[in-house]
N, C-alpha and C positions, 0 to 999 in steps of 0.2 A: 503494499499501500503506499502511495505516495507519502512522505510526512505532513505535507499539508492538509491531507485526508484525516489524519488522525484525530480523534477526538482531544480535549483539552478539558482536563480536571484541575479546579482549585482546592486545595485543602490547608484552611485554617488551623491554626496550631499544629501543623503538618511535620516539625521540627524533629517530634520524638513522641513517644509513647503512643497513644490510641493514632492521633494523627499520623504518625510516621506510619504504621500498620496500616492504615487506609491508603496513604498515598503508595506505598509498596504496593498492594493489592490491584490498586489502578492501573498502576505502570505495568504490572504484570498481566494485565489484560489489554495493555497496547496502548492506553492514554499517555498523552505529554501531560507532565504534571508541574503545576505552580504551587509553590509552597508558600503560605503565609505565615510568619511567626515574629516574635520580638527578638528571641535569644538567638543573635547573630552567630555566635560559635556552633550551636545546636543546628542551624540553618546549614551552615558549611560543611558540617559533619554528614547531614541526611542528604543534602544534594550530591556530596561525593559519593555516598554510599549506593544512592540508587543510579547515578550515571554508571557506578562501576558494574551495576547489574543489567546494564543497557538502554536504560530509560532517558528520556529526554525530558529533561528537567529544568528549572528556574526557580531560584530562592530568593523570595524579598523580603526583606525587613519591612514590617507592617504594625501598625497599632490599631487593630480591628476595633475599636473604640470611636476611633475618630474618623469620621467621614473623608475629610482629605487625605489621609493616608490611605483608605481604603481605595478611593477613586483613584489616586495615583496608581496603585498596586494593579488594579484593574486595568488600567490604562496599558501598563507595561506589558500585561499577559497579552492584550490584543497586539499590541505592537511587536510581540516577539512570535506568538503563535496565529495570531489572527482570527480568533475565535474562541469562545467559551461555550462548552457543552454540559459541564457538570461541576457544581460547587458544592461542596462539603463544609459545612459550618460547625467546625469541632471544638475551635478554641474555647479554654473554659478554667476558670480557677474556684477554688472554695475556701472559706474563711468560716467555719463552722463556730457557732456560739449560741448559748441560749440568746434570745432576743433582748433580755434586760443587760446583757453586756456587750450587745453589738452596737457599734459604733455608726456613724451616718455614714462613714468611708466604709466599713466593710459591709454595708447595704449596697451601697452605689457602685464600689468596686466589682461586685460579684455580678449583680445585674448589667453593668456594663461589659463586661466579658462576654458572659452567657447568653445575654438576651438582647443588649442593643448592637453588638458586633453582628449578631444573626441578620437583624434589619438593615443595617447598613450593607452588610455584603449583598445579601438578596436584592436590595434596591438596585445596586451598581451592576448586578450580573445580569437581572432580568432585562435592562435596558438592551443588552446583546442577544440575550435568549430570545425575546420577544420579535426583534428583527429576524432572527434565525428562524421563527416559528418552532424553535425546539428548545429544550433543556430539562435538565434532572437535578434537582436540589434536594441535598439530603441534610437535615438538620440534627445535630447530635443533641437529643434532649438526655433524660437519665430516670432508672427507675423511681428516682429520689422525687419525681415530680408527684408522687401519689401522697407525698408527705414525710418528713422527717424530723425526729426531735432534734433540736440545735441546728437546722438546716433551713430556717425560714427563709433567708436570702436566697440561697440555692433552688430548694424546691420552687419557690416564688418563680425564678428565672427560668428553669426547666418546665414548670408548668407553662409559664410564657410562649415558650420555644414550641410545645404540643399546640397552643392556640395559634399563633403565627403560622405554623404550617398549615393546619386546616385553613386558615383565611387564605393564605396565597394558592393553596391548592385549587379552590374556587375561583378565586381571582384570573388566575393564568391558565387553568384547564384548556380553554378553546383556543388557546397559543402554542399547544404542543409542549408545553411545559408543565412537568409532574413536580411535586412537592411532599417529601415522606421526611418521617422522623426515625431515628433508631434510639432507644432508651437502653442503654446499658446497666449492667449491675455494677457488682464489683470486679475490677478488671485489675490484673497484675502489670502496673505501670510502676515506673520510680517512686510515686508518691505512697501508693501501697506497698513498697517494700521499705519503706523509713517507719512503718508500725512495727511496734513489738512483736515478736515472733508468736507470743501466746493470743495477741488479738489477732494476728492474720489466721492463726489455725481457728480460733473462735468463728470468724468471719467465714471461713472455709466451711465448717461443720453448718452454718446456716444456710447453704446454700443446697436446695435439693437435688441438684447433680452431683453435691460434693466435691466440688472443685472451683477454683478462681479462674473467671473469663480470661483470655488473653487478647492483644490487639487486634490479632487474628480473625478472631470469632465476630468483632465487631466489622471488621472490613468485610468479611462475607455477607453479613446485611448490607452493607453501604454499596457493594458490588451490584448486588442484585436489584437495590434502587436506581443505579447508576446505569442499568442496561437498557438499551433502546427497545428491548423485549419486553420491558416492564411497562408499557405505555398505558395499560389500563388500571394501574395501581396508583392512586394518588391520593392524599391527604391523612395518610395512614401512619399510626406509629407502631414500631415493630418491637418489642421487648427482648433484648440479648442480655439474660439475667440469671440462665440455670433454673429459671423457676421461680427465682425468690420475689417476683412481683406478685405472685399468687396469694402469700399470706405473711410473709416475714417483714419485719420493720426495716426502715431505713438504715443506713451506717449511723 
């Protein structure tokens, strides 16, 4: 296939953890990949790894909470690749605290990175997707949108992601754009590995399938939604949590 005919995917927070796993999965599907992240060192490392695996990749330092930064990055993707076919909104942070100890900044930062960023990136990418009459948007929510003690900011943001997904799915369905969400449970990331071993084991036992998820598990769900063949699936939230969404509490 001519390089210009290959699909292009943007992955926010794509330099490490779940984001890198998603970017790697999409690259394995033959897509050219644009990584958005604030961590320049991690960006360089991720781009080097993907390029070594044969991917056509661009790594861009982006503050996804700022409209100007997002717009510049999207323009850079268009300049480099000429198109945007897939957007994966993965960037996220946590600042878990009981609400009486949660500062204004704790609330604003989590809402900004986990929800505002998705609005900004969708808005920028949809201008190009609508012109092409094709697009696949996959928003990363969380099993925690169902609620979690000490996670009022995070749960509210991830619940907002589900509502944003449903609204945009309706808004853009006639333009050939699908919008879906993936809601991960506990995943083996650098953050998870900072937990005490005892806590890690306790969390593992709370998952019905008795294991912690991997970035590759999340990537598989994203890859499905990102396929052209998934054109009749939109506005959906897919839990990838080993069954934890069925009954068990959030972290």
